[in-house]
Backbone as ProteinMPNN parsed JSONL, in Angstrom:
{"seq_chain_A": "MAKKEKNYDQIDFKIIQELSKDARKSVAKIAKKIDVNERTVRRRIEKLIADNTVRITTIVDPSSFGYNAIADINLKVDERVYNKFIEDCKANPNVCYIATGWGKANLSIETRFLDNDDMYNFINRTLPETEGVEVINYFIIPKIIYNIDEWLPVQDDFKED", "coords_chain_A": {"N_chain_A": [[1.039, -1.047, 0.104], [0.734, 2.164, -0.878], [2.099, 4.948, 0.642], [0.342, 7.545, 2.293], [-0.503, 10.647, 1.43], [0.614, 13.406, 3.12], [-1.973, 15.282, 4.228], [-2.742, 17.01, 5.966], [-2.112, 19.321, 8.542], [-0.115, 20.847, 11.237], [-1.86, 22.36, 12.765], [-4.133, 20.802, 12.551], [-3.181, 18.349, 13.69], [-3.035, 19.265, 16.269], [-5.629, 19.902, 16.853], [-6.814, 17.351, 16.539], [-5.574, 16.027, 18.771], [-6.551, 17.51, 20.983], [-9.202, 16.979, 20.629], [-9.151, 14.156, 21.11], [-8.629, 13.915, 23.915], [-10.946, 15.073, 24.92], [-13.758, 14.585, 23.468], [-16.081, 16.2, 23.647], [-15.216, 18.743, 24.071], [-15.341, 22.277, 23.717], [-15.361, 24.307, 20.514], [-14.495, 26.764, 21.234], [-12.757, 26.426, 23.538], [-10.908, 24.656, 22.494], [-9.836, 26.361, 20.507], [-8.709, 28.444, 22.053], [-6.806, 26.972, 23.445], [-4.845, 25.987, 21.643], [-4.278, 28.25, 20.387], [-5.472, 29.472, 18.005], [-7.685, 30.696, 15.792], [-11.386, 30.669, 16.215], [-13.067, 30.098, 14.156], [-11.379, 29.004, 12.231], [-10.747, 26.66, 13.77], [-13.29, 25.579, 14.019], [-13.932, 25.063, 11.287], [-11.816, 23.267, 10.386], [-12.461, 21.02, 11.985], [-14.965, 20.31, 10.845], [-13.968, 19.621, 8.416], [-12.174, 17.523, 8.881], [-14.081, 15.664, 9.899], [-15.885, 15.558, 7.525], [-13.979, 14.348, 5.677], [-13.874, 11.736, 6.68], [-11.604, 11.405, 8.531], [-11.767, 11.649, 11.068], [-14.058, 10.686, 13.609], [-16.749, 11.816, 15.404], [-17.909, 10.143, 18.057], [-19.554, 8.13, 20.536], [-17.95, 6.021, 22.566], [-18.493, 2.794, 23.783], [-17.868, 0.905, 26.741], [-17.728, -2.49, 26.598], [-17.359, -4.067, 28.859], [-18.334, -2.741, 30.943], [-21.013, -3.483, 30.965], [-20.771, -6.007, 31.485], [-19.619, -7.792, 29.303], [-17.153, -9.631, 29.288], [-15.946, -11.899, 28.388], [-14.016, -12.603, 25.863], [-13.199, -13.14, 22.474], [-10.939, -13.495, 19.723], [-11.642, -14.447, 16.4], [-10.76, -16.278, 13.642], [-11.793, -16.931, 10.58], [-12.616, -19.087, 7.927], [-14.516, -18.404, 5.077], [-17.005, -19.585, 2.788], [-17.301, -18.192, -0.467], [-19.888, -18.178, -1.432], [-21.67, -17.635, 0.683], [-20.572, -15.695, 1.953], [-21.343, -12.754, 1.965], [-23.859, -12.719, 3.084], [-23.161, -14.043, 5.426], [-21.408, -12.157, 6.767], [-23.549, -9.994, 6.988], [-25.196, -11.309, 8.986], [-23.447, -11.612, 11.048], [-22.906, -8.609, 11.629], [-25.41, -8.15, 12.554], [-25.46, -9.693, 14.824], [-25.309, -9.152, 18.203], [-23.054, -10.008, 19.796], [-20.852, -9.813, 18.236], [-18.298, -7.641, 17.64], [-16.546, -6.638, 15.84], [-15.281, -6.812, 12.692], [-13.256, -8.262, 10.027], [-11.767, -8.212, 6.784], [-9.596, -10.737, 5.56], [-6.405, -12.159, 4.639], [-4.688, -15.006, 3.134], [-5.103, -18.157, 4.689], [-7.394, -17.737, 6.462], [-10.053, -15.918, 5.896], [-11.689, -13.868, 7.046], [-11.924, -12.139, 9.937], [-13.227, -11.928, 13.206], [-14.183, -10.126, 16.011], [-15.381, -10.974, 19.194], [-17.457, -10.78, 21.948], [-18.74, -11.802, 25.049], [-21.242, -12.506, 27.682], [-20.485, -14.645, 29.188], [-18.401, -17.53, 29.741], [-19.441, -19.83, 28.789], [-21.523, -19.163, 26.622], [-19.642, -17.947, 24.843], [-18.07, -20.198, 24.342], [-20.113, -22.057, 23.191], [-20.655, -20.594, 20.848], [-18.269, -20.445, 19.442], [-17.682, -23.332, 19.111], [-19.904, -24.687, 18.576], [-22.235, -22.905, 17.164], [-20.741, -21.635, 14.955], [-19.227, -23.759, 13.7], [-21.502, -25.059, 12.764], [-22.5, -23.557, 10.827], [-23.506, -23.089, 7.775], [-20.887, -23.244, 5.042], [-18.644, -22.105, 6.75], [-16.014, -22.006, 8.254], [-14.064, -22.624, 11.212], [-10.87, -21.298, 11.639], [-8.87, -20.767, 13.6], [-8.831, -19.442, 16.943], [-8.622, -16.963, 19.434], [-8.658, -16.557, 22.91], [-9.195, -13.664, 24.792], [-7.975, -12.49, 27.614], [-7.446, -9.904, 28.427], [-7.671, -6.579, 27.24], [-5.232, -4.689, 26.169], [-4.365, -2.391, 24.822], [-6.455, -0.324, 22.774], [-8.177, 0.025, 19.79], [-9.721, 2.729, 19.812], [-7.927, 4.195, 21.288], [-5.533, 4.722, 19.658], [-3.589, 6.953, 17.835], [-2.47, 9.43, 15.326], [0.973, 10.033, 14.688], [3.049, 12.868, 15.194], [4.674, 13.381, 13.045], [3.091, 12.558, 10.877], [1.796, 14.799, 10.042], [1.826, 17.702, 8.015], [4.297, 20.15, 7.984], [3.628, 23.537, 9.238]], "CA_chain_A": [[0.048, 0.11, -0.016], [1.189, 3.406, -0.864], [2.076, 5.82, 1.742], [-0.635, 8.406, 2.236], [0.263, 11.985, 1.26], [0.268, 14.231, 4.145], [-2.983, 16.302, 3.728], [-3.201, 17.677, 7.238], [-0.974, 20.119, 9.048], [0.266, 20.857, 12.496], [-3.075, 22.658, 13.341], [-5.011, 19.455, 12.505], [-2.654, 17.547, 14.616], [-3.324, 19.784, 17.61], [-7.028, 19.709, 17.011], [-7.057, 15.992, 16.801], [-4.991, 15.865, 20.118], [-7.49, 17.97, 22.018], [-10.487, 16.103, 20.654], [-8.893, 12.831, 21.683], [-8.705, 14.018, 25.397], [-12.504, 15.243, 25.348], [-14.549, 14.932, 22.06], [-16.962, 17.314, 23.945], [-14.457, 19.977, 24.502], [-16.011, 23.337, 22.807], [-14.425, 24.768, 19.688], [-13.765, 27.971, 21.85], [-11.699, 25.965, 24.302], [-9.829, 24.135, 21.578], [-9.094, 27.588, 19.748], [-7.749, 29.111, 22.918], [-5.729, 26.041, 23.933], [-3.971, 25.839, 20.543], [-3.984, 29.6, 19.859], [-6.113, 29.548, 16.682], [-9.094, 31.464, 15.625], [-12.311, 29.719, 16.469], [-13.701, 29.855, 12.857], [-10.517, 28.073, 11.829], [-10.989, 25.397, 14.343], [-14.55, 24.772, 13.518], [-13.928, 24.712, 9.707], [-11.01, 21.987, 10.34], [-13.156, 19.804, 12.659], [-15.766, 19.862, 9.807], [-13.263, 19.205, 7.204], [-11.699, 16.121, 9.295], [-15.197, 14.782, 9.939], [-16.257, 15.296, 6.122], [-13.044, 13.479, 5.021], [-13.71, 10.61, 7.327], [-10.406, 11.37, 8.888], [-12.043, 11.639, 12.378], [-15.564, 10.425, 13.729], [-17.018, 12.24, 16.818], [-18.832, 9.338, 18.395], [-19.532, 7.508, 21.601], [-17.346, 4.554, 22.706], [-19.151, 2.088, 24.928], [-17.053, -0.031, 27.122], [-18.465, -3.793, 26.772], [-17.074, -4.547, 30.222], [-19.31, -2.069, 31.926], [-22.281, -4.3, 30.825], [-20.524, -7.582, 31.784], [-19.152, -8.681, 28.33], [-15.905, -9.616, 29.702], [-15.503, -13.158, 27.678], [-13.598, -11.935, 24.54], [-12.431, -14.094, 21.605], [-10.836, -13.136, 18.265], [-11.875, -15.602, 15.71], [-10.377, -16.385, 12.212], [-12.644, -17.868, 9.923], [-12.714, -19.296, 6.309], [-15.917, -18.315, 4.9], [-17.276, -19.692, 1.459], [-17.708, -16.967, -0.981], [-21.264, -18.27, -1.663], [-22.201, -17.318, 1.894], [-19.629, -14.574, 2.577], [-21.985, -11.53, 2.209], [-24.879, -13.041, 4.18], [-22.619, -14.236, 6.837], [-21.228, -10.861, 7.242], [-24.597, -9.236, 7.541], [-25.53, -11.993, 10.301], [-22.344, -10.862, 12.097], [-23.285, -7.392, 11.933], [-26.686, -8.283, 13.244], [-25.225, -10.368, 16.311], [-24.817, -8.171, 19.265], [-21.889, -10.561, 20.293], [-19.742, -9.55, 17.222], [-18.01, -6.188, 17.639], [-15.455, -6.273, 14.959], [-15.312, -7.726, 11.618], [-12.501, -7.626, 9.058], [-11.378, -9.247, 5.954], [-8.143, -11.227, 6.062], [-5.515, -12.914, 3.658], [-4.28, -16.296, 3.664], [-6.089, -19.203, 5.089], [-8.564, -17.157, 6.863], [-10.539, -14.574, 4.917], [-12.468, -13.165, 7.624], [-11.533, -12.156, 11.338], [-14.099, -11.32, 14.012], [-14.016, -10.006, 17.461], [-16.825, -11.387, 19.761], [-17.583, -10.518, 23.432], [-20.001, -12.424, 25.664], [-21.221, -12.192, 29.004], [-19.9, -15.685, 30.01], [-17.586, -18.529, 28.82], [-20.344, -20.877, 28.136], [-22.146, -18.463, 25.638], [-18.333, -18.104, 23.916], [-17.657, -21.807, 23.84], [-21.019, -22.557, 22.228], [-20.716, -19.859, 19.597], [-16.989, -20.974, 18.675], [-17.778, -24.786, 19.181], [-21.406, -25.086, 17.925], [-22.972, -21.955, 16.276], [-19.92, -21.309, 13.912], [-19.254, -24.799, 12.939], [-22.773, -25.55, 12.26], [-23.145, -22.594, 9.952], [-23.028, -23.605, 6.27], [-19.821, -22.402, 4.353], [-18.046, -21.246, 7.694], [-14.91, -23.074, 9.063], [-13.186, -22.009, 12.246], [-9.444, -21.545, 11.368], [-8.358, -20.572, 14.899], [-9.196, -18.368, 17.723], [-7.735, -16.679, 20.696], [-9.308, -16.208, 24.145], [-8.57, -12.617, 25.169], [-8.268, -12.111, 28.973], [-7.302, -8.472, 28.961], [-7.176, -5.836, 26.17], [-4.205, -3.793, 26.842], [-4.556, -1.188, 24.079], [-7.695, -0.637, 22.002], [-8.16, 1.132, 18.656], [-9.974, 4.142, 20.041], [-6.67, 4.889, 21.854], [-4.688, 5.174, 18.711], [-3.54, 8.494, 17.221], [-1.374, 9.517, 14.434], [2.081, 10.701, 15.353], [3.04, 14.49, 14.713], [5.282, 13.244, 11.663], [2.083, 12.271, 9.88], [1.244, 15.926, 9.389], [2.855, 18.751, 7.32], [4.944, 21.389, 8.864], [3.204, 24.701, 8.924]], "C_chain_A": [[0.837, 1.162, -0.027], [1.182, 4.251, 0.23], [1.184, 6.999, 1.481], [-0.039, 9.885, 2.229], [-0.298, 12.769, 2.678], [-0.716, 15.592, 3.877], [-3.236, 17.212, 4.863], [-1.911, 18.297, 7.825], [-0.972, 20.146, 10.554], [-1.074, 21.394, 13.397], [-4.097, 21.626, 13.436], [-4.536, 18.661, 13.448], [-3.054, 18.086, 16.087], [-4.737, 19.644, 17.854], [-7.356, 18.261, 17.331], [-6.544, 15.446, 18.193], [-6.095, 16.212, 21.147], [-8.744, 17.35, 21.919], [-10.236, 14.695, 21.267], [-8.884, 12.885, 23.295], [-10.073, 14.092, 25.764], [-13.172, 15.657, 23.99], [-15.768, 15.985, 22.245], [-16.488, 18.522, 23.945], [-15.061, 20.994, 23.233], [-14.784, 23.756, 21.813], [-13.689, 25.975, 20.385], [-12.55, 27.416, 22.67], [-10.485, 25.422, 23.565], [-8.987, 25.362, 21.042], [-8.075, 28.19, 20.722], [-6.543, 28.196, 23.317], [-4.664, 26.16, 22.805], [-3.423, 27.166, 19.881], [-4.251, 29.76, 18.297], [-7.333, 30.21, 16.584], [-10.204, 30.361, 15.517], [-12.959, 29.211, 15.135], [-12.781, 28.822, 12.177], [-10.751, 26.721, 12.365], [-12.229, 24.526, 13.897], [-14.486, 24.239, 12.101], [-13.005, 23.446, 9.59], [-11.673, 20.817, 10.819], [-14.119, 19.327, 11.618], [-15.045, 19.185, 8.596], [-12.646, 17.827, 7.6], [-13.022, 15.25, 9.312], [-15.557, 14.468, 8.472], [-15.376, 14.252, 5.425], [-13.099, 12.267, 5.64], [-12.368, 10.237, 8.06], [-10.755, 11.001, 10.614], [-13.813, 11.41, 12.678], [-15.693, 10.965, 15.315], [-18.178, 11.248, 17.267], [-18.582, 8.876, 19.875], [-18.774, 6.114, 21.65], [-17.814, 3.844, 23.739], [-18.277, 1.043, 25.565], [-17.844, -1.316, 27.585], [-18.263, -4.187, 28.274], [-18.034, -4.024, 31.225], [-20.745, -2.748, 31.902], [-22.033, -5.842, 30.976], [-20.035, -8.349, 30.478], [-17.757, -8.653, 28.497], [-15.213, -11.137, 29.0], [-15.35, -12.778, 26.257], [-12.875, -13.012, 23.785], [-12.295, -13.211, 20.26], [-10.797, -14.39, 17.496], [-11.48, -15.434, 14.425], [-11.194, -17.418, 11.62], [-12.463, -17.962, 8.24], [-14.116, -19.398, 6.053], [-16.175, -18.506, 3.417], [-17.744, -18.517, 0.785], [-19.331, -17.014, -1.402], [-22.033, -17.654, -0.472], [-21.798, -16.071, 2.591], [-20.647, -13.323, 2.853], [-23.168, -11.704, 3.138], [-24.453, -13.237, 5.465], [-22.132, -12.832, 7.553], [-22.318, -10.039, 7.873], [-25.23, -9.883, 8.852], [-24.583, -11.566, 11.276], [-22.756, -9.729, 12.46], [-24.449, -7.315, 12.876], [-26.695, -8.989, 14.783], [-24.678, -9.458, 17.19], [-23.534, -8.683, 20.013], [-20.658, -10.252, 19.299], [-19.574, -7.996, 17.267], [-17.128, -5.752, 16.687], [-15.395, -7.263, 13.835], [-14.217, -7.147, 10.438], [-12.183, -8.55, 8.121], [-10.078, -9.64, 6.146], [-7.679, -11.822, 4.54], [-5.098, -14.071, 4.169], [-5.4, -17.335, 3.809], [-7.609, -18.816, 5.417], [-8.924, -15.868, 6.153], [-11.438, -13.739, 5.585], [-11.999, -13.303, 9.172], [-12.735, -11.359, 11.968], [-13.816, -11.094, 15.35], [-15.302, -10.14, 18.108], [-16.53, -10.846, 21.25], [-18.958, -11.147, 23.881], [-19.987, -12.189, 27.012], [-20.712, -13.423, 29.906], [-19.247, -16.635, 29.003], [-18.28, -19.596, 28.067], [-20.919, -20.356, 26.74], [-20.825, -18.448, 24.608], [-18.24, -19.314, 23.509], [-18.815, -22.282, 22.989], [-21.0, -21.747, 20.83], [-19.413, -20.426, 18.83], [-17.192, -22.413, 18.434], [-19.008, -25.383, 18.413], [-21.836, -24.216, 16.802], [-22.012, -21.908, 14.933], [-19.9, -22.55, 13.067], [-20.375, -25.631, 12.227], [-23.389, -24.57, 11.192], [-22.55, -22.972, 8.601], [-21.958, -22.576, 5.563], [-18.814, -21.671, 5.425], [-17.346, -22.389, 8.278], [-14.145, -22.068, 9.944], [-11.828, -22.391, 11.981], [-8.711, -21.714, 12.779], [-8.958, -19.379, 15.699], [-8.296, -18.105, 18.867], [-8.527, -15.974, 21.633], [-8.528, -14.877, 24.553], [-8.804, -12.284, 26.627], [-8.214, -10.809, 29.338], [-6.872, -7.62, 27.483], [-6.394, -4.89, 26.83], [-4.377, -2.237, 25.981], [-5.557, -1.258, 22.934], [-7.558, 0.556, 20.913], [-8.824, 2.443, 18.899], [-9.134, 4.746, 20.865], [-5.802, 5.345, 20.77], [-4.866, 6.583, 18.278], [-2.592, 8.354, 16.343], [-0.204, 10.145, 15.19], [2.36, 12.04, 14.633], [3.74, 14.387, 13.3], [4.295, 12.955, 10.57], [1.387, 13.64, 9.392], [2.358, 16.996, 9.008], [3.244, 19.73, 8.209], [4.003, 22.563, 8.347], [3.819, 25.579, 7.927]], "O_chain_A": [[1.724, 1.189, 0.826], [0.116, 4.288, 0.845], [1.287, 7.483, 0.353], [0.853, 10.204, 3.016], [-1.436, 12.678, 3.139], [-0.319, 16.669, 3.433], [-3.961, 18.188, 4.671], [-0.799, 17.819, 7.6], [-1.822, 19.471, 11.136], [-1.311, 20.949, 14.52], [-4.879, 21.613, 14.386], [-5.386, 18.151, 14.178], [-3.364, 17.287, 16.97], [-5.114, 19.291, 18.971], [-8.087, 17.975, 18.28], [-7.096, 14.465, 18.691], [-6.499, 15.417, 21.995], [-9.407, 17.145, 22.935], [-11.139, 14.149, 21.9], [-9.144, 11.845, 23.901], [-10.519, 13.417, 26.692], [-13.144, 16.79, 23.51], [-16.342, 16.523, 21.298], [-17.28, 19.457, 23.823], [-15.213, 20.615, 22.072], [-13.591, 23.638, 22.091], [-12.494, 26.193, 20.186], [-11.433, 27.903, 22.496], [-9.319, 25.643, 23.889], [-7.758, 25.418, 21.095], [-6.903, 28.423, 20.427], [-5.419, 28.667, 23.488], [-3.531, 26.464, 23.179], [-2.472, 27.25, 19.103], [-3.388, 30.114, 17.494], [-8.03, 30.176, 17.598], [-10.032, 29.326, 14.873], [-13.339, 28.045, 15.027], [-13.285, 27.858, 11.6], [-10.932, 25.75, 11.631], [-12.284, 23.344, 13.558], [-14.926, 23.133, 11.789], [-13.332, 22.584, 8.774], [-11.556, 19.731, 10.251], [-14.203, 18.117, 11.409], [-15.568, 18.298, 7.922], [-12.582, 16.974, 6.714], [-13.005, 14.158, 8.743], [-15.564, 13.291, 8.109], [-15.872, 13.392, 4.696], [-12.278, 11.485, 5.161], [-12.011, 9.069, 8.213], [-10.079, 10.208, 11.27], [-14.669, 11.955, 11.981], [-14.941, 10.63, 16.23], [-19.326, 11.489, 16.893], [-17.525, 9.185, 20.425], [-19.004, 5.22, 20.836], [-17.51, 4.332, 24.828], [-17.912, 0.18, 24.766], [-18.483, -1.35, 28.637], [-19.247, -4.68, 28.824], [-18.476, -4.684, 32.166], [-21.544, -2.524, 32.812], [-22.841, -6.724, 30.685], [-20.042, -9.577, 30.562], [-17.101, -7.77, 27.944], [-14.015, -11.376, 29.151], [-16.318, -12.635, 25.511], [-12.042, -13.724, 24.344], [-13.154, -12.462, 19.794], [-10.053, -15.313, 17.825], [-11.834, -14.366, 13.925], [-11.29, -18.567, 12.051], [-12.215, -17.011, 7.498], [-14.856, -20.219, 6.594], [-15.637, -17.68, 2.68], [-18.561, -17.803, 1.366], [-19.938, -15.976, -1.665], [-23.117, -17.141, -0.752], [-22.398, -15.508, 3.507], [-20.721, -12.926, 4.016], [-23.419, -10.808, 3.944], [-25.033, -12.822, 6.469], [-22.445, -12.507, 8.699], [-22.203, -9.484, 8.966], [-25.729, -9.156, 9.711], [-24.998, -11.149, 12.357], [-23.044, -9.62, 13.652], [-24.478, -6.546, 13.837], [-27.572, -8.9, 15.643], [-23.573, -8.974, 16.945], [-22.958, -7.917, 20.785], [-19.515, -10.49, 19.688], [-20.482, -7.21, 16.998], [-16.879, -4.548, 16.62], [-15.46, -8.47, 14.068], [-14.222, -5.996, 10.0], [-12.262, -9.732, 8.454], [-9.365, -8.952, 6.877], [-8.406, -11.912, 3.551], [-5.072, -14.298, 5.379], [-6.432, -17.332, 3.138], [-8.646, -19.279, 4.942], [-8.143, -14.95, 5.905], [-12.025, -12.882, 4.924], [-11.723, -14.411, 9.633], [-13.196, -10.349, 11.439], [-13.134, -11.957, 15.903], [-16.274, -9.518, 17.681], [-15.393, -10.531, 21.6], [-20.02, -11.049, 23.267], [-18.99, -11.749, 27.586], [-20.538, -13.301, 31.118], [-19.431, -16.616, 27.786], [-17.894, -20.139, 27.033], [-20.793, -21.088, 25.759], [-21.018, -18.975, 23.512], [-18.324, -19.559, 22.306], [-18.495, -22.948, 22.004], [-21.334, -22.315, 19.791], [-19.531, -20.832, 17.674], [-16.782, -22.748, 17.323], [-18.991, -26.422, 17.754], [-21.838, -24.629, 15.642], [-22.558, -22.149, 13.857], [-20.4, -22.563, 11.942], [-20.254, -26.545, 11.411], [-24.528, -24.704, 10.745], [-21.351, -23.13, 8.376], [-22.124, -21.357, 5.521], [-18.185, -20.693, 5.021], [-17.845, -23.437, 8.687], [-13.7, -20.983, 9.571], [-11.492, -23.574, 12.039], [-8.04, -22.716, 13.026], [-9.516, -18.446, 15.122], [-7.387, -18.858, 19.216], [-9.063, -14.91, 21.325], [-7.303, -14.942, 24.655], [-9.893, -11.769, 26.881], [-8.771, -10.418, 30.364], [-5.932, -7.965, 26.767], [-6.735, -4.328, 27.871], [-4.492, -1.154, 26.556], [-5.497, -2.217, 22.163], [-7.028, 1.657, 21.067], [-8.472, 3.346, 18.141], [-9.463, 5.861, 21.269], [-5.279, 6.444, 20.954], [-5.901, 7.249, 18.31], [-1.848, 7.373, 16.373], [-0.409, 10.736, 16.25], [1.883, 12.238, 13.515], [3.443, 15.212, 12.436], [4.645, 13.098, 9.398], [0.544, 13.634, 8.494], [3.465, 17.123, 9.533], [2.527, 20.102, 9.139], [3.634, 22.574, 7.173], [3.333, 26.686, 7.696]]}, "name": "protein", "num_of_chains": 1, "seq": "MAKKEKNYDQIDFKIIQELSKDARKSVAKIAKKIDVNERTVRRRIEKLIADNTVRITTIVDPSSFGYNAIADINLKVDERVYNKFIEDCKANPNVCYIATGWGKANLSIETRFLDNDDMYNFINRTLPETEGVEVINYFIIPKIIYNIDEWLPVQDDFKED"}
């Protein structure tokens, strides 16, 4: 994959840093903190959102609701059922992440369950009994150390002013 051209500058970097600390922070407070005009900050945030560079959203911690049994599952899904299986996964409240893969496994899902019995049944009964779906391997995740919602680009990813 080619390296992405640096379309954003140091002002964008500072805005993203402030939003990552508190996505509810007002434009006025961000502007004051980074010493930039409010209108500029508002326009930059709107552009970051419009470009799908950032999403202002709510992140729910599944463990707050007791979903502490976590598994990453790599699957081989037959192309005849691939799209339907993805839609079924999206509709399944225990599936929180779906990604395509290369190699023997062509689909990766992250699942969360209220207990180990539900997780066991999903991995060892539900998936194997699903036509066109083969479990390649899975990992039981006792603790997530660093999550996607914590990732940020580094300052070098932004053009100099």
